[in-house]
C-alpha positions as CSV (number, residue, x, y, z in Angstrom):
1,M,-14.5,11.7,-0.1
2,V,-12.5,11.4,-3.2
3,W,-11.1,8.1,-4.8
4,L,-7.5,8.9,-5.7
5,D,-6.9,8.2,-9.3
6,S,-3.1,7.1,-8.7
7,L,-1.7,5.3,-5.5
8,S,1.1,3.2,-6.4
9,T,1.3,-0.2,-4.4
10,Q,4.7,-0.9,-5.9
11,N,7.4,-2.4,-3.6
12,V,10.4,0.2,-4.5
13,S,12.4,0.7,-1.4
14,T,14.2,-1.6,1.8
15,L,13.2,0.8,3.8
16,Q,9.4,-0.1,3.1
17,T,7.6,-3.4,4.1
18,N,8.1,-5.0,1.0
19,R,4.7,-7.1,0.7
20,L,2.8,-8.3,-2.2
21,L,-1.0,-8.3,-1.5
22,L,-3.4,-11.3,-3.0
23,G,-6.8,-12.3,-2.5
24,Q,-11.0,-11.1,-1.8
25,Y,-13.1,-10.5,0.8
26,N,-16.6,-8.8,1.1
27,D,-17.1,-5.9,3.4
28,P,-20.3,-4.9,4.0
29,Q,-19.8,-1.3,4.3
30,L,-17.2,-1.0,1.3
31,G,-18.2,-4.0,-1.1
32,V,-15.8,-6.3,-2.7
33,V,-12.0,-6.2,-2.0
34,R,-9.9,-8.2,-4.7
35,A,-5.7,-8.0,-4.9
36,E,-3.8,-9.4,-7.7
37,S,0.0,-9.8,-7.5
38,F,2.5,-9.1,-10.4
39,A,6.2,-9.9,-10.0
40,N,9.5,-10.0,-12.8
41,L,11.0,-13.1,-12.3
42,R,15.4,-12.9,-11.9
43,P,18.1,-15.4,-11.3
44,S,19.3,-15.9,-8.1
45,V,22.9,-17.0,-9.3
46,L,24.4,-16.3,-12.6
47,T,27.5,-18.2,-12.4
48,T,25.5,-21.7,-12.4
49,Q,26.8,-24.4,-14.6
50,V,24.4,-27.1,-15.8
51,P,26.5,-30.0,-16.3
52,D,26.3,-31.8,-19.7
53,F,23.6,-33.8,-20.4
54,S,21.1,-32.7,-17.2
55,T,17.3,-33.6,-17.4
56,Y,15.2,-31.3,-16.3
57,D,12.7,-32.8,-13.7
58,S,10.0,-30.0,-12.4
59,V,9.8,-26.2,-11.1
60,V,8.4,-25.8,-8.1
61,L,6.8,-21.9,-6.8
62,Q,7.1,-21.1,-3.0
63,I,5.8,-18.1,-1.4
64,R,6.1,-17.3,2.2
65,F,2.9,-14.9,4.2
66,D,4.5,-12.4,6.4
67,F,0.7,-12.8,8.5
68,Y,-1.0,-9.7,7.2
69,N,-4.7,-10.8,6.4
70,Y,-7.7,-8.7,6.6
71,G,-11.3,-10.2,6.0
72,S,-13.1,-13.1,7.3
73,R,-12.4,-14.7,10.7
74,G,-11.5,-18.4,11.4
75,E,-9.6,-20.5,9.1
76,T,-10.8,-20.4,5.6
77,N,-9.2,-21.4,1.9
78,L,-8.0,-19.3,-0.4
79,S,-7.1,-20.4,-4.0
80,F,-5.3,-18.8,-6.5
81,K,-3.5,-19.3,-9.9
82,V,-0.4,-18.6,-11.1
83,H,0.1,-16.9,-14.4
84,E,2.7,-16.0,-17.0
85,I,2.8,-12.4,-18.0
86,T,2.8,-11.6,-21.4
87,E,3.8,-7.6,-21.4
88,E,7.1,-6.5,-20.3
89,L,6.7,-4.7,-16.4
90,D,8.9,-1.1,-17.2
91,F,11.6,0.1,-14.7
92,E,10.5,3.6,-15.8
93,T,6.8,3.1,-15.3
94,V,5.4,3.5,-11.7
95,Y,2.4,0.9,-11.1
96,Y,-0.5,1.7,-9.4
97,S,-3.1,-0.1,-8.0
98,N,-5.2,0.1,-10.7
99,S,-2.5,-0.7,-13.2
100,E,-3.2,-3.3,-15.5
101,V,-0.9,-5.9,-17.3
102,A,-1.9,-8.7,-19.5
103,Y,-1.0,-12.2,-18.6
104,N,-1.3,-15.3,-20.0
105,P,-5.0,-16.8,-19.4
106,V,-4.2,-20.9,-19.2
107,P,-2.7,-21.1,-15.3
108,L,0.7,-22.7,-15.2
109,G,-0.4,-23.6,-11.6
110,T,-3.2,-23.5,-9.1
111,A,-2.7,-23.8,-5.1
112,T,-4.7,-23.9,-1.9
113,A,-4.0,-22.6,1.4
114,A,-5.6,-23.0,4.8
115,I,-5.4,-19.2,6.0
116,N,-6.2,-19.2,9.7
117,A,-6.8,-15.3,10.7
118,E,-6.4,-15.7,14.6
119,Y,-3.2,-17.3,14.1
120,F,-1.8,-15.2,11.1
121,D,-3.0,-11.9,14.1
122,Q,-1.1,-13.7,16.7
123,E,1.9,-14.4,14.6
124,A,1.8,-10.8,13.1
125,T,2.7,-9.2,16.1
126,D,4.7,-11.8,17.5
127,T,8.4,-10.2,17.7
128,D,10.6,-13.1,17.2
129,K,9.3,-13.0,14.2
130,D,10.4,-17.2,14.1
131,S,6.9,-18.8,12.2
132,V,7.7,-19.3,8.5
133,L,4.5,-20.4,6.8
134,T,4.7,-20.8,3.0
135,V,2.6,-22.9,-0.2
136,R,4.7,-24.2,-2.9
137,I,3.0,-24.7,-6.5
138,K,4.2,-26.8,-8.8
139,L,4.2,-24.8,-12.1
140,D,3.8,-26.1,-16.0
141,D,6.7,-28.5,-17.0
142,D,6.5,-26.5,-20.4
143,F,7.4,-23.3,-18.7
144,G,10.2,-25.1,-16.4
145,L,11.9,-26.7,-19.5
146,R,12.1,-23.2,-20.8
147,L,13.5,-22.1,-17.6
148,F,15.6,-24.3,-17.3
149,G,16.8,-24.4,-20.7
150,S,17.9,-20.4,-20.1
151,I,20.3,-21.2,-17.6
152,D,23.8,-20.0,-18.9
153,P,26.5,-17.7,-17.2
154,E,27.7,-17.5,-21.0
155,D,24.7,-15.8,-22.2
156,E,24.0,-12.4,-22.2
157,N,19.7,-13.4,-22.1
158,Y,20.5,-15.5,-18.7
159,T,23.3,-12.7,-16.9
160,N,21.3,-9.4,-18.5
161,F,18.1,-8.9,-16.3
162,T,17.1,-6.2,-18.9
163,L,17.3,-8.9,-21.5
164,F,16.0,-11.8,-19.6
165,K,12.9,-10.1,-18.2
166,A,12.1,-9.4,-21.5
167,I,11.7,-13.1,-22.4
168,F,10.6,-14.0,-19.1
169,K,8.2,-11.3,-18.2
170,G,6.9,-12.7,-15.0
171,L,4.1,-13.9,-13.1
172,A,1.0,-13.2,-11.9
173,I,-0.8,-13.9,-8.9
174,I,-4.7,-14.4,-9.3
175,P,-7.2,-15.1,-6.5
176,E,-9.7,-17.8,-7.8
177,S,-11.9,-18.5,-4.2
178,A,-11.5,-16.6,-1.2
179,D,-12.8,-14.5,1.6
180,K,-9.5,-13.0,2.9
181,L,-6.6,-10.7,1.8
182,V,-3.4,-11.7,2.7
183,G,-0.5,-10.5,2.6
184,L,3.1,-12.4,0.7
185,N,6.7,-11.7,1.7
186,I,8.6,-11.2,-1.5
187,A,11.8,-10.1,0.2
188,D,12.3,-13.4,2.4
189,A,14.6,-16.5,1.0
190,N,11.4,-18.4,1.4
191,T,9.9,-16.7,-1.6
192,V,11.6,-17.8,-4.0
193,L,11.0,-20.5,-7.8
194,T,13.3,-23.4,-7.6
195,V,14.0,-25.4,-11.1
196,Y,14.9,-29.1,-10.3
197,Y,16.9,-31.1,-12.8
198,H,19.6,-34.3,-12.6
199,D,22.8,-35.0,-14.0
200,V,23.3,-38.3,-15.8
201,A,24.8,-39.9,-12.5
202,D,21.3,-39.0,-11.0
203,V,23.0,-36.3,-9.2
204,K,20.0,-33.8,-8.1
205,Y,20.9,-29.9,-8.8
206,T,18.7,-26.8,-8.4
207,N,18.8,-23.7,-9.7
208,Q,16.7,-20.5,-7.8
209,F,15.1,-17.4,-9.5
210,I,13.4,-14.4,-7.4
211,I,10.9,-11.9,-7.7
212,S,12.2,-9.4,-5.0
213,Q,14.7,-7.8,-7.4
214,G,12.5,-6.7,-10.3
215,V,9.4,-4.9,-11.1
216,T,6.6,-6.1,-8.1
217,F,3.2,-4.5,-7.0
218,S,-0.4,-5.0,-6.0
219,K,-3.5,-4.6,-8.4
220,I,-6.5,-3.9,-6.2
221,S,-9.9,-3.4,-7.1
222,T,-13.1,-3.1,-5.2
223,N,-17.2,-4.2,-6.0
224,R,-19.1,-0.9,-4.5
225,A,-22.5,-1.9,-5.0
226,G,-25.0,-2.0,-2.9
227,T,-23.0,0.2,-0.3
228,E,-23.3,3.8,0.2
229,L,-20.3,4.1,-2.4
230,A,-22.5,2.8,-5.1
231,N,-21.9,5.9,-6.8
232,L,-18.3,6.7,-6.4
233,T,-17.3,5.9,-9.4
234,Q,-15.4,8.7,-11.1
235,R,-11.6,9.0,-9.4
236,S,-10.1,13.0,-8.0
237,V,-13.8,13.8,-7.8
238,P,-15.2,14.7,-4.7
239,F,-18.3,12.6,-3.5
240,E,-20.0,13.3,-0.6
241,P,-21.7,10.3,1.2
242,T,-24.7,11.0,3.2
243,L,-24.1,9.3,6.4
244,N,-20.2,8.4,6.7
245,R,-16.9,9.3,5.7
246,Y,-14.4,6.7,4.5
247,I,-10.4,5.6,4.7
248,Q,-9.6,2.7,2.7
249,S,-5.6,2.3,2.2
250,G,-5.1,0.0,-1.3
251,E,-7.6,1.5,-3.3
252,G,-6.8,5.0,-2.5
253,L,-9.8,5.8,-0.6
254,I,-9.2,9.0,1.0
255,T,-11.6,11.6,3.4
256,K,-10.7,15.2,2.2
257,L,-9.9,18.3,4.9
258,D,-11.5,21.3,3.4
259,L,-9.8,24.0,5.6
260,S,-11.5,26.9,3.6
261,K,-14.2,28.1,6.3
262,F,-10.9,27.9,9.0
263,Y,-9.1,30.3,6.2
264,A,-12.6,32.2,6.3
265,Y,-13.1,32.7,10.0
266,I,-9.3,33.7,10.7
267,D,-9.2,36.3,8.5
268,T,-12.0,38.1,10.3
269,I,-9.7,38.3,13.2
270,P,-6.5,40.1,12.4
271,N,-2.9,39.4,14.5
272,L,-5.5,36.0,15.6
273,L,-2.7,33.9,18.2
274,L,-3.6,30.5,18.7
275,N,-3.4,29.0,21.7
276,S,-3.9,25.2,21.2
277,A,-5.5,23.5,18.2
278,E,-7.1,19.8,18.4
279,L,-7.7,17.6,15.5
280,V,-9.8,14.5,16.5
281,I,-12.3,11.8,15.0
282,E,-14.6,10.8,17.2
283,N,-17.0,7.5,17.7
284,V,-15.2,5.5,15.1
285,S,-16.9,2.6,13.6
286,N,-15.9,-0.7,15.5
287,D,-16.0,-3.7,13.7
288,P,-13.7,-6.5,15.2
289,N,-13.8,-8.3,11.3
290,Y,-12.2,-5.1,9.8
291,A,-9.6,-3.5,11.4
292,R,-8.9,0.6,11.4
293,N,-6.1,2.0,10.3
294,K,-3.6,2.8,13.3
295,D,-2.5,6.0,12.5
296,L,-3.6,8.4,10.3
297,V,-1.4,11.5,8.6
298,L,-2.8,15.1,6.7
299,A,-1.3,14.7,3.6
300,A,-1.3,18.2,1.3
301,L,-3.6,17.7,-2.2
302,T,-3.5,19.9,-5.1
303,E,-6.4,21.9,-6.4
304,Y,-7.3,18.3,-8.6
305,N,-7.3,15.9,-5.6
306,Q,-3.9,14.5,-6.0
307,F,-0.8,14.5,-3.6
308,K,1.1,18.0,-3.8
309,T,4.6,17.1,-3.9
310,T,8.0,19.1,-4.2
311,K,8.3,18.8,-7.8
312,T,8.7,23.0,-8.9
313,L,10.8,25.4,-7.6
314,Q,7.8,27.2,-5.9
315,D,7.0,23.9,-3.9
316,T,10.3,23.3,-2.5
317,L,9.9,27.2,-1.8
318,D,6.9,26.8,0.0
319,Y,8.1,24.1,2.0
320,I,11.2,26.4,3.2
321,E,8.8,28.8,4.1
322,F,6.4,26.6,6.7
323,G,9.5,26.4,8.6
324,G,9.3,22.8,9.8
325,S,5.5,22.3,9.8
326,L,5.5,20.4,6.8
327,V,7.7,16.7,6.3
328,I,8.8,15.8,3.0
329,G,6.8,12.6,2.3
330,G,10.1,9.7,2.0
331,L,9.6,9.9,5.8
332,V,6.2,8.8,5.8
333,N,6.5,6.1,3.1
334,P,8.8,6.0,0.4
335,D,5.8,5.5,-2.3
336,L,5.4,8.9,-1.6
337,P,8.7,10.3,-2.0
338,R,8.1,14.3,-2.7
339,S,5.0,14.6,-0.8
340,L,4.2,17.4,1.7
341,F,2.7,15.9,5.3
342,A,1.7,17.9,8.1
343,A,4.2,18.2,11.6
344,D,3.2,17.9,14.4
345,D,4.6,20.8,17.0
346,L,8.4,19.0,17.0
347,G,8.6,19.1,13.7
348,S,8.2,15.3,13.2
349,L,5.2,13.9,11.0
350,L,1.7,15.0,12.7
351,T,0.0,11.6,13.6
352,L,-3.6,11.4,14.7
353,K,-3.1,8.1,16.7
354,Y,-6.4,5.5,17.1
355,S,-7.1,5.4,21.4
356,E,-9.0,1.6,21.7
357,N,-10.2,3.0,25.3
358,E,-12.1,6.1,23.9
359,S,-12.7,5.0,19.8
360,R,-11.1,7.9,18.3
361,Y,-8.0,9.6,16.5
362,Q,-6.4,12.5,18.3
363,S,-3.4,15.0,17.6
364,F,-2.9,18.6,19.1
365,P,-1.2,20.2,15.8
366,T,-1.2,23.6,17.1
367,F,2.5,24.7,15.4
368,F,1.0,23.2,12.6
369,F,-1.9,25.6,12.0
370,Q,-0.1,28.8,13.7
371,K,1.7,28.2,10.4
372,L,-1.3,28.0,8.4
373,I,-2.5,31.1,9.8
374,N,0.5,33.4,9.4
375,L,1.0,32.0,6.2
376,R,-2.2,32.8,5.2
377,D,-1.5,34.6,1.6
378,N,-0.5,31.5,0.6
379,P,-3.1,28.8,1.7
380,Y,-3.1,25.4,1.9
381,P,-7.0,24.2,2.0
382,S,-7.1,20.6,0.7
383,W,-5.5,17.7,2.8
384,A,-6.0,14.1,2.5
385,L,-6.8,12.3,6.0
386,I,-5.0,8.3,5.0
387,S,-3.0,5.7,6.9
388,S,0.4,5.5,7.8
389,N,-0.5,2.3,9.8
390,P,-0.5,0.2,8.2
391,P,1.4,1.5,4.9
392,I,-1.2,2.9,2.2
393,G,0.3,0.7,-0.7
394,K,0.6,-2.1,1.6
395,S,-3.0,-3.0,3.0
396,V,-6.3,-2.4,2.6
397,N,-7.9,-1.3,6.2
398,R,-9.8,0.9,6.6
399,T,-12.0,3.7,8.9
400,I,-15.1,4.2,8.6
401,F,-17.1,7.6,11.0
402,S,-19.9,9.5,10.7
403,K,-19.2,12.6,8.7
404,D,-20.2,14.8,11.8
405,N,-17.4,13.4,14.3
406,L,-14.4,14.9,12.5
407,K,-13.9,18.2,14.3
408,L,-11.2,21.1,14.2
409,K,-11.0,23.0,17.6
410,I,-8.9,25.7,18.1
411,Y,-8.5,28.2,20.9
412,Y,-7.3,31.6,20.4
413,T,-6.1,35.1,22.2
414,R,-8.1,38.0,20.3
415,P,-5.5,41.0,20.0
416,T,-7.9,43.1,21.7
417,P,-7.4,44.1,25.8
418,N,-8.9,42.4,28.7
419,S,-10.6,40.0,26.2
420,N,-9.8,36.4,25.5
421,E,-11.6,33.7,23.8
């Protein structure tokens, strides 16, 4: 087991799931998991002219759920507060699940939403994608008056986003009472902050601010007291639980696959020819309250238990030398744009898919392991089992299995006459 020192939860590309996570739940295997959302505000339209002598009315934040949910079943309430961020979010900074951002402890507003897990699950798999479920929060009028007063197409502090976000640094959405964690769809038009006002003739107007075109990320934390991972307190340091192995998205818990013994074994067989390889995780824990990851992938790790990336010329040369047995991480998740992942026999992403009927993950990475054999002088012994579906930085799904149920099976030919094994 390794607890990654950094896992980006930032929304950075339209090619990925644009989601913020919010809520809290208690997993008996992993502890109390909590997610907080942080986002910039940005004017939606820069040309709006406020009529002279107009009067501010109110400001309302509306958020659309994307139906991702995790935690208790049935319908329960999720209560949360909205705060104003007090430190500027930086475009040059990558924000991770453990990033700290200061916010005013006095909330701008509070809200409670009824979350029905079964309904959310149904809508999440609905191909029509026509259901819209939102929650509306009336925010503090002093904050609204400040926003109203900023609306001016001739003021660079309003039209230049770099200047605007230095004044209005954004919103923090913090759970207060919850037994579920949900996904917020920040790219949808139904997620918007609206300032309402009227002119002297009592004509009503609105001006909108969006949160999808700035810095947005989820902070995720876990209290593991009372679990098998209670003593896992240091990031990037290998940890060996007595019974199980765990993979948890969001928090960056990975199962590390160490191929050192594989390399040691193949060194005893010169010119080994691999006939087939099977990587399998059997008898995966099944808890209907805590969905498993659907697909797992193998990400290369450095000796410091960080994702190996194509940062240097040598990294790039290694990638080329693998000749299609590695893929660049942008094909997996834009949050890991230069990371190296194992490829299948067709040169696509190697995926361990979960079988509900057999309660196992399985793949046949024959070509990949033959490449490891051919390139044994440049070994890649360390790999991380992580989720690709749902995305690792936009979910908290977990996979649990006995340490003895992760197996690599290789079938090979010895280069000796009349002897096959």
